[in-house]
Backbone as XML, in Angstrom:
<?xml version="1.0"?>
<chain id="A" units="angstrom">
  <residue number="1" name="MET">
    <atom name="N" x="0.824" y="-1.199" z="0.000"/>
    <atom name="CA" x="0.000" y="0.000" z="0.000"/>
    <atom name="C" x="0.863" y="1.256" z="0.000"/>
  </residue>
  <residue number="2" name="LEU">
    <atom name="N" x="1.875" y="1.314" z="0.898"/>
    <atom name="CA" x="2.717" y="2.505" z="0.959"/>
    <atom name="C" x="3.476" y="2.735" z="-0.335"/>
  </residue>
  <residue number="3" name="ASP">
    <atom name="N" x="3.815" y="1.668" z="-1.055"/>
    <atom name="CA" x="4.533" y="1.844" z="-2.311"/>
    <atom name="C" x="3.637" y="2.434" z="-3.394"/>
  </residue>
  <residue number="4" name="GLN">
    <atom name="N" x="2.339" y="2.504" z="-3.151"/>
    <atom name="CA" x="1.398" y="3.082" z="-4.099"/>
    <atom name="C" x="1.031" y="4.518" z="-3.742"/>
  </residue>
  <residue number="5" name="LEU">
    <atom name="N" x="1.641" y="5.054" z="-2.680"/>
    <atom name="CA" x="1.369" y="6.422" z="-2.247"/>
    <atom name="C" x="2.557" y="7.315" z="-2.580"/>
  </residue>
  <residue number="6" name="THR">
    <atom name="N" x="2.253" y="8.558" z="-2.906"/>
    <atom name="CA" x="3.291" y="9.558" z="-3.087"/>
    <atom name="C" x="3.156" y="10.562" z="-1.955"/>
  </residue>
  <residue number="7" name="LEU">
    <atom name="N" x="4.279" y="10.846" z="-1.262"/>
    <atom name="CA" x="4.292" y="11.818" z="-0.169"/>
    <atom name="C" x="4.931" y="13.108" z="-0.661"/>
  </residue>
  <residue number="8" name="TYR">
    <atom name="N" x="4.285" y="14.232" z="-0.368"/>
    <atom name="CA" x="4.802" y="15.546" z="-0.712"/>
    <atom name="C" x="5.089" y="16.285" z="0.589"/>
  </residue>
  <residue number="9" name="PRO">
    <atom name="N" x="6.366" y="16.376" z="0.993"/>
    <atom name="CA" x="6.690" y="17.037" z="2.266"/>
    <atom name="C" x="6.320" y="18.516" z="2.224"/>
  </residue>
  <residue number="10" name="ILE">
    <atom name="N" x="5.701" y="18.975" z="3.299"/>
    <atom name="CA" x="5.355" y="20.388" z="3.449"/>
    <atom name="C" x="6.176" y="21.000" z="4.567"/>
  </residue>
  <residue number="11" name="ALA">
    <atom name="N" x="6.201" y="20.360" z="5.745"/>
    <atom name="CA" x="6.963" y="20.895" z="6.879"/>
    <atom name="C" x="7.293" y="19.771" z="7.853"/>
  </residue>
  <residue number="12" name="ASP">
    <atom name="N" x="8.497" y="19.837" z="8.410"/>
    <atom name="CA" x="8.953" y="18.907" z="9.449"/>
    <atom name="C" x="9.570" y="19.722" z="10.568"/>
  </residue>
  <residue number="13" name="ASP">
    <atom name="N" x="9.204" y="19.429" z="11.804"/>
    <atom name="CA" x="9.783" y="20.099" z="12.958"/>
    <atom name="C" x="10.018" y="19.084" z="14.056"/>
  </residue>
  <residue number="14" name="VAL">
    <atom name="N" x="11.074" y="19.311" z="14.833"/>
    <atom name="CA" x="11.374" y="18.483" z="16.000"/>
    <atom name="C" x="11.441" y="19.407" z="17.202"/>
  </residue>
  <residue number="15" name="LEU">
    <atom name="N" x="10.657" y="19.096" z="18.232"/>
    <atom name="CA" x="10.664" y="19.851" z="19.480"/>
    <atom name="C" x="11.304" y="18.990" z="20.556"/>
  </residue>
  <residue number="16" name="LEU">
    <atom name="N" x="12.181" y="19.584" z="21.333"/>
    <atom name="CA" x="12.791" y="18.860" z="22.443"/>
    <atom name="C" x="12.006" y="19.163" z="23.702"/>
  </residue>
  <residue number="17" name="ALA">
    <atom name="N" x="11.565" y="18.115" z="24.368"/>
    <atom name="CA" x="10.756" y="18.238" z="25.580"/>
    <atom name="C" x="11.431" y="17.448" z="26.691"/>
  </residue>
  <residue number="18" name="PRO">
    <atom name="N" x="11.059" y="17.693" z="27.958"/>
    <atom name="CA" x="11.671" y="16.961" z="29.061"/>
    <atom name="C" x="11.578" y="15.438" z="28.907"/>
  </residue>
  <residue number="19" name="GLY">
    <atom name="N" x="10.526" y="14.932" z="28.314"/>
    <atom name="CA" x="10.353" y="13.491" z="28.157"/>
    <atom name="C" x="10.968" y="12.930" z="26.887"/>
  </residue>
  <residue number="20" name="GLY">
    <atom name="N" x="11.568" y="13.756" z="26.073"/>
    <atom name="CA" x="12.141" y="13.298" z="24.802"/>
    <atom name="C" x="11.790" y="14.262" z="23.694"/>
  </residue>
  <residue number="21" name="LYS">
    <atom name="N" x="11.884" y="13.794" z="22.472"/>
    <atom name="CA" x="11.578" y="14.683" z="21.353"/>
    <atom name="C" x="10.196" y="14.393" z="20.788"/>
  </residue>
  <residue number="22" name="VAL">
    <atom name="N" x="9.595" y="15.448" z="20.270"/>
    <atom name="CA" x="8.289" y="15.376" z="19.618"/>
    <atom name="C" x="8.517" y="15.765" z="18.162"/>
  </residue>
  <residue number="23" name="VAL">
    <atom name="N" x="8.054" y="14.936" z="17.243"/>
    <atom name="CA" x="8.241" y="15.184" z="15.818"/>
    <atom name="C" x="6.881" y="15.548" z="15.213"/>
  </residue>
  <residue number="24" name="VAL">
    <atom name="N" x="6.865" y="16.665" z="14.477"/>
    <atom name="CA" x="5.646" y="17.133" z="13.801"/>
    <atom name="C" x="5.953" y="17.154" z="12.306"/>
  </residue>
  <residue number="25" name="ARG">
    <atom name="N" x="5.177" y="16.396" z="11.542"/>
    <atom name="CA" x="5.394" y="16.318" z="10.096"/>
    <atom name="C" x="4.086" y="16.568" z="9.368"/>
  </residue>
  <residue number="26" name="THR">
    <atom name="N" x="4.154" y="17.392" z="8.346"/>
    <atom name="CA" x="2.988" y="17.656" z="7.508"/>
    <atom name="C" x="3.338" y="17.291" z="6.070"/>
  </residue>
  <residue number="27" name="TYR">
    <atom name="N" x="2.479" y="16.480" z="5.471"/>
    <atom name="CA" x="2.686" y="15.987" z="4.115"/>
    <atom name="C" x="1.407" y="16.064" z="3.319"/>
  </residue>
  <residue number="28" name="GLY">
    <atom name="N" x="1.563" y="16.163" z="2.007"/>
    <atom name="CA" x="0.495" y="15.853" z="1.087"/>
    <atom name="C" x="0.624" y="14.376" z="0.773"/>
  </residue>
  <residue number="29" name="VAL">
    <atom name="N" x="-0.472" y="13.658" z="0.713"/>
    <atom name="CA" x="-0.467" y="12.216" z="0.458"/>
    <atom name="C" x="-1.401" y="11.950" z="-0.715"/>
  </residue>
  <residue number="30" name="ALA">
    <atom name="N" x="-0.883" y="11.201" z="-1.701"/>
    <atom name="CA" x="-1.718" y="10.909" z="-2.868"/>
    <atom name="C" x="-1.501" y="9.475" z="-3.322"/>
  </residue>
  <residue number="31" name="PRO">
    <atom name="N" x="-2.597" y="8.767" z="-3.579"/>
    <atom name="CA" x="-2.453" y="7.464" z="-4.232"/>
    <atom name="C" x="-1.984" y="7.698" z="-5.671"/>
  </residue>
  <residue number="32" name="ALA">
    <atom name="N" x="-1.509" y="6.666" z="-6.320"/>
    <atom name="CA" x="-0.945" y="6.804" z="-7.665"/>
    <atom name="C" x="-1.910" y="7.477" z="-8.642"/>
  </residue>
  <residue number="33" name="ASP">
    <atom name="N" x="-3.186" y="7.269" z="-8.469"/>
    <atom name="CA" x="-4.150" y="7.819" z="-9.429"/>
    <atom name="C" x="-5.214" y="8.697" z="-8.764"/>
  </residue>
  <residue number="34" name="GLY">
    <atom name="N" x="-4.872" y="9.323" z="-7.636"/>
    <atom name="CA" x="-5.897" y="10.072" z="-6.916"/>
    <atom name="C" x="-5.486" y="11.475" z="-6.542"/>
  </residue>
  <residue number="35" name="ALA">
    <atom name="N" x="-6.390" y="12.136" z="-5.866"/>
    <atom name="CA" x="-6.177" y="13.507" z="-5.429"/>
    <atom name="C" x="-5.316" y="13.549" z="-4.171"/>
  </residue>
  <residue number="36" name="VAL">
    <atom name="N" x="-4.653" y="14.660" z="-3.957"/>
    <atom name="CA" x="-3.791" y="14.841" z="-2.794"/>
    <atom name="C" x="-4.649" y="15.195" z="-1.580"/>
  </residue>
  <residue number="37" name="SER">
    <atom name="N" x="-4.387" y="14.533" z="-0.454"/>
    <atom name="CA" x="-4.974" y="14.934" z="0.825"/>
    <atom name="C" x="-3.809" y="15.353" z="1.712"/>
  </residue>
  <residue number="38" name="TYR">
    <atom name="N" x="-4.087" y="16.126" z="2.742"/>
    <atom name="CA" x="-3.021" y="16.700" z="3.561"/>
    <atom name="C" x="-3.196" y="16.263" z="5.001"/>
  </residue>
  <residue number="39" name="ARG">
    <atom name="N" x="-2.072" y="15.912" z="5.632"/>
    <atom name="CA" x="-2.103" y="15.437" z="7.015"/>
    <atom name="C" x="-0.912" y="15.965" z="7.784"/>
  </residue>
  <residue number="40" name="THR">
    <atom name="N" x="-1.146" y="16.207" z="9.073"/>
    <atom name="CA" x="-0.072" y="16.516" z="10.011"/>
    <atom name="C" x="-0.037" y="15.388" z="11.028"/>
  </residue>
  <residue number="41" name="TRP">
    <atom name="N" x="1.140" y="14.797" z="11.226"/>
    <atom name="CA" x="1.340" y="13.723" z="12.191"/>
    <atom name="C" x="2.216" y="14.211" z="13.328"/>
  </residue>
  <residue number="42" name="ILE">
    <atom name="N" x="1.902" y="13.776" z="14.539"/>
    <atom name="CA" x="2.747" y="14.039" z="15.705"/>
    <atom name="C" x="3.148" y="12.683" z="16.269"/>
  </residue>
  <residue number="43" name="THR">
    <atom name="N" x="4.436" y="12.509" z="16.538"/>
    <atom name="CA" x="4.899" y="11.319" z="17.242"/>
    <atom name="C" x="5.734" y="11.762" z="18.436"/>
  </residue>
  <residue number="44" name="GLY">
    <atom name="N" x="5.729" y="10.942" z="19.469"/>
    <atom name="CA" x="6.514" y="11.233" z="20.655"/>
    <atom name="C" x="5.763" y="11.985" z="21.734"/>
  </residue>
  <residue number="45" name="ILE">
    <atom name="N" x="4.451" y="12.090" z="21.619"/>
    <atom name="CA" x="3.648" y="12.791" z="22.623"/>
    <atom name="C" x="2.577" y="11.851" z="23.148"/>
  </residue>
  <residue number="46" name="ARG">
    <atom name="N" x="2.458" y="11.822" z="24.453"/>
    <atom name="CA" x="1.417" y="11.032" z="25.121"/>
    <atom name="C" x="1.388" y="9.579" z="24.680"/>
  </residue>
  <residue number="47" name="ASP">
    <atom name="N" x="2.536" y="9.058" z="24.298"/>
    <atom name="CA" x="2.679" y="7.648" z="23.925"/>
    <atom name="C" x="1.770" y="7.213" z="22.779"/>
  </residue>
  <residue number="48" name="GLN">
    <atom name="N" x="1.185" y="8.157" z="22.049"/>
    <atom name="CA" x="0.304" y="7.799" z="20.947"/>
    <atom name="C" x="0.505" y="8.781" z="19.798"/>
  </residue>
  <residue number="49" name="PRO">
    <atom name="N" x="0.520" y="8.282" z="18.573"/>
    <atom name="CA" x="0.560" y="9.218" z="17.442"/>
    <atom name="C" x="-0.771" y="9.962" z="17.329"/>
  </residue>
  <residue number="50" name="ARG">
    <atom name="N" x="-0.728" y="11.151" z="16.842"/>
    <atom name="CA" x="-1.913" y="11.958" z="16.576"/>
    <atom name="C" x="-1.795" y="12.509" z="15.173"/>
  </residue>
  <residue number="51" name="TYR">
    <atom name="N" x="-2.915" y="12.703" z="14.504"/>
    <atom name="CA" x="-2.842" y="13.354" z="13.204"/>
    <atom name="C" x="-4.091" y="14.169" z="12.911"/>
  </residue>
  <residue number="52" name="TRP">
    <atom name="N" x="-3.906" y="15.124" z="12.013"/>
    <atom name="CA" x="-4.973" y="16.008" z="11.562"/>
    <atom name="C" x="-5.076" y="15.908" z="10.049"/>
  </residue>
  <residue number="53" name="HIS">
    <atom name="N" x="-6.284" y="16.039" z="9.548"/>
    <atom name="CA" x="-6.547" y="16.108" z="8.104"/>
    <atom name="C" x="-6.764" y="17.562" z="7.728"/>
  </residue>
  <residue number="54" name="TRP">
    <atom name="N" x="-6.251" y="17.963" z="6.579"/>
    <atom name="CA" x="-6.479" y="19.313" z="6.067"/>
    <atom name="C" x="-7.018" y="19.195" z="4.645"/>
  </residue>
  <residue number="55" name="GLY">
    <atom name="N" x="-7.842" y="20.137" z="4.252"/>
    <atom name="CA" x="-8.467" y="20.080" z="2.938"/>
    <atom name="C" x="-7.614" y="20.601" z="1.805"/>
  </residue>
  <residue number="56" name="ARG">
    <atom name="N" x="-6.769" y="21.580" z="2.088"/>
    <atom name="CA" x="-5.980" y="22.215" z="1.033"/>
    <atom name="C" x="-4.552" y="22.440" z="1.512"/>
  </residue>
  <residue number="57" name="TYR">
    <atom name="N" x="-3.669" y="22.714" z="0.576"/>
    <atom name="CA" x="-2.274" y="22.976" z="0.901"/>
    <atom name="C" x="-2.145" y="24.132" z="1.892"/>
  </residue>
  <residue number="58" name="GLU">
    <atom name="N" x="-2.872" y="25.204" z="1.650"/>
    <atom name="CA" x="-2.803" y="26.371" z="2.524"/>
    <atom name="C" x="-3.270" y="26.040" z="3.939"/>
  </residue>
  <residue number="59" name="ASP">
    <atom name="N" x="-4.309" y="25.213" z="4.049"/>
    <atom name="CA" x="-4.793" y="24.786" z="5.360"/>
    <atom name="C" x="-3.737" y="23.930" z="6.070"/>
  </residue>
  <residue number="60" name="ALA">
    <atom name="N" x="-3.037" y="23.097" z="5.304"/>
    <atom name="CA" x="-1.998" y="22.243" z="5.881"/>
    <atom name="C" x="-0.851" y="23.090" z="6.422"/>
  </residue>
  <residue number="61" name="GLU">
    <atom name="N" x="-0.448" y="24.126" z="5.680"/>
    <atom name="CA" x="0.619" y="25.016" z="6.159"/>
    <atom name="C" x="0.237" y="25.713" z="7.450"/>
  </residue>
  <residue number="62" name="SER">
    <atom name="N" x="-0.938" y="26.322" z="7.461"/>
    <atom name="CA" x="-1.352" y="27.039" z="8.679"/>
    <atom name="C" x="-1.682" y="26.053" z="9.802"/>
  </residue>
  <residue number="63" name="GLY">
    <atom name="N" x="-2.209" y="24.874" z="9.466"/>
    <atom name="CA" x="-2.481" y="23.856" z="10.473"/>
    <atom name="C" x="-1.213" y="23.377" z="11.143"/>
  </residue>
  <residue number="64" name="HIS">
    <atom name="N" x="-0.152" y="23.206" z="10.375"/>
    <atom name="CA" x="1.136" y="22.799" z="10.944"/>
    <atom name="C" x="1.595" y="23.845" z="11.965"/>
  </residue>
  <residue number="65" name="ARG">
    <atom name="N" x="1.492" y="25.108" z="11.608"/>
    <atom name="CA" x="1.878" y="26.182" z="12.547"/>
    <atom name="C" x="1.000" y="26.163" z="13.793"/>
  </residue>
  <residue number="66" name="ARG">
    <atom name="N" x="-0.294" y="25.926" z="13.632"/>
    <atom name="CA" x="-1.196" y="25.881" z="14.790"/>
    <atom name="C" x="-0.866" y="24.705" z="15.708"/>
  </residue>
  <residue number="67" name="VAL">
    <atom name="N" x="-0.492" y="23.568" z="15.136"/>
    <atom name="CA" x="-0.088" y="22.418" z="15.948"/>
    <atom name="C" x="1.169" y="22.762" z="16.743"/>
  </residue>
  <residue number="68" name="LEU">
    <atom name="N" x="2.144" y="23.410" z="16.098"/>
    <atom name="CA" x="3.360" y="23.824" z="16.812"/>
    <atom name="C" x="3.034" y="24.801" z="17.939"/>
  </residue>
  <residue number="69" name="GLU">
    <atom name="N" x="2.149" y="25.762" z="17.675"/>
    <atom name="CA" x="1.748" y="26.719" z="18.711"/>
    <atom name="C" x="1.086" y="26.002" z="19.883"/>
  </residue>
  <residue number="70" name="TRP">
    <atom name="N" x="0.233" y="25.030" z="19.602"/>
    <atom name="CA" x="-0.426" y="24.265" z="20.651"/>
    <atom name="C" x="0.599" y="23.500" z="21.487"/>
  </residue>
  <residue number="71" name="LEU">
    <atom name="N" x="1.531" y="22.835" z="20.807"/>
    <atom name="CA" x="2.525" y="22.030" z="21.521"/>
    <atom name="C" x="3.462" y="22.873" z="22.378"/>
  </residue>
  <residue number="72" name="THR">
    <atom name="N" x="3.709" y="24.109" z="21.971"/>
    <atom name="CA" x="4.609" y="24.987" z="22.726"/>
    <atom name="C" x="3.854" y="25.889" z="23.691"/>
  </residue>
  <residue number="73" name="GLY">
    <atom name="N" x="2.534" y="25.700" z="23.825"/>
    <atom name="CA" x="1.743" y="26.465" z="24.785"/>
    <atom name="C" x="1.398" y="27.871" z="24.346"/>
  </residue>
  <residue number="74" name="ARG">
    <atom name="N" x="1.531" y="28.167" z="23.060"/>
    <atom name="CA" x="1.233" y="29.521" z="22.572"/>
    <atom name="C" x="-0.110" y="29.623" z="21.876"/>
  </residue>
  <residue number="75" name="GLY">
    <atom name="N" x="-0.874" y="28.536" z="21.887"/>
    <atom name="CA" x="-2.182" y="28.572" z="21.234"/>
    <atom name="C" x="-3.018" y="27.380" z="21.652"/>
  </residue>
  <residue number="76" name="PRO">
    <atom name="N" x="-4.301" y="27.409" z="21.270"/>
    <atom name="CA" x="-5.188" y="26.284" z="21.608"/>
    <atom name="C" x="-4.914" y="25.082" z="20.710"/>
  </residue>
  <residue number="77" name="GLN">
    <atom name="N" x="-5.428" y="23.938" z="21.129"/>
    <atom name="CA" x="-5.323" y="22.746" z="20.292"/>
    <atom name="C" x="-6.092" y="22.992" z="18.999"/>
  </residue>
  <residue number="78" name="PRO">
    <atom name="N" x="-5.520" y="22.628" z="17.853"/>
    <atom name="CA" x="-6.245" y="22.812" z="16.586"/>
    <atom name="C" x="-7.587" y="22.089" z="16.592"/>
  </residue>
  <residue number="79" name="ASP">
    <atom name="N" x="-8.446" y="22.533" z="15.739"/>
    <atom name="CA" x="-9.812" y="22.026" z="15.599"/>
    <atom name="C" x="-9.869" y="20.511" z="15.732"/>
  </residue>
  <residue number="80" name="THR">
    <atom name="N" x="-10.597" y="20.034" z="16.727"/>
    <atom name="CA" x="-10.680" y="18.598" z="16.968"/>
    <atom name="C" x="-11.582" y="17.889" z="15.968"/>
  </residue>
  <residue number="81" name="LEU">
    <atom name="N" x="-12.306" y="18.624" z="15.149"/>
    <atom name="CA" x="-13.119" y="17.974" z="14.122"/>
    <atom name="C" x="-12.225" y="17.276" z="13.090"/>
  </residue>
  <residue number="82" name="HIS">
    <atom name="N" x="-11.025" y="17.808" z="12.909"/>
    <atom name="CA" x="-10.097" y="17.210" z="11.953"/>
    <atom name="C" x="-9.068" y="16.327" z="12.635"/>
  </residue>
  <residue number="83" name="ALA">
    <atom name="N" x="-9.017" y="16.357" z="13.943"/>
    <atom name="CA" x="-7.974" y="15.600" z="14.657"/>
    <atom name="C" x="-8.410" y="14.161" z="14.837"/>
  </residue>
  <residue number="84" name="LYS">
    <atom name="N" x="-7.454" y="13.284" z="14.713"/>
    <atom name="CA" x="-7.699" y="11.865" z="14.945"/>
    <atom name="C" x="-6.654" y="11.404" z="15.956"/>
  </residue>
  <residue number="85" name="GLN">
    <atom name="N" x="-7.046" y="10.497" z="16.784"/>
    <atom name="CA" x="-6.107" y="9.930" z="17.735"/>
    <atom name="C" x="-6.093" y="8.431" z="17.518"/>
  </residue>
  <residue number="86" name="THR">
    <atom name="N" x="-4.919" y="7.907" z="17.271"/>
    <atom name="CA" x="-4.768" y="6.480" z="17.034"/>
    <atom name="C" x="-4.469" y="5.793" z="18.338"/>
  </residue>
  <residue number="87" name="LEU">
    <atom name="N" x="-5.302" y="4.880" z="18.721"/>
    <atom name="CA" x="-5.068" y="4.140" z="19.952"/>
    <atom name="C" x="-4.284" y="2.889" z="19.624"/>
  </residue>
  <residue number="88" name="GLY">
    <atom name="N" x="-3.168" y="2.694" z="20.328"/>
    <atom name="CA" x="-2.294" y="1.563" z="20.028"/>
    <atom name="C" x="-2.640" y="0.436" z="20.868"/>
  </residue>
</chain>
């Protein structure tokens, strides 16, 4: 499945926290014959990955910044309507 997807990097950030590092990545994701969707993934926080869906490239850029602001305590958590939490 992953070999049939194309990833378009938009932004990658690493935050150093007392418990370790938190990685925030935003990509465009497209199947070989489909439209691009946009996602921001967080790893290294609360022992569970988290991700957000964005509708457009511009939303993904500003969403990535909002996620960083939330993680650094400078803003609220981004819209939970788009947030997904993966339970491991």
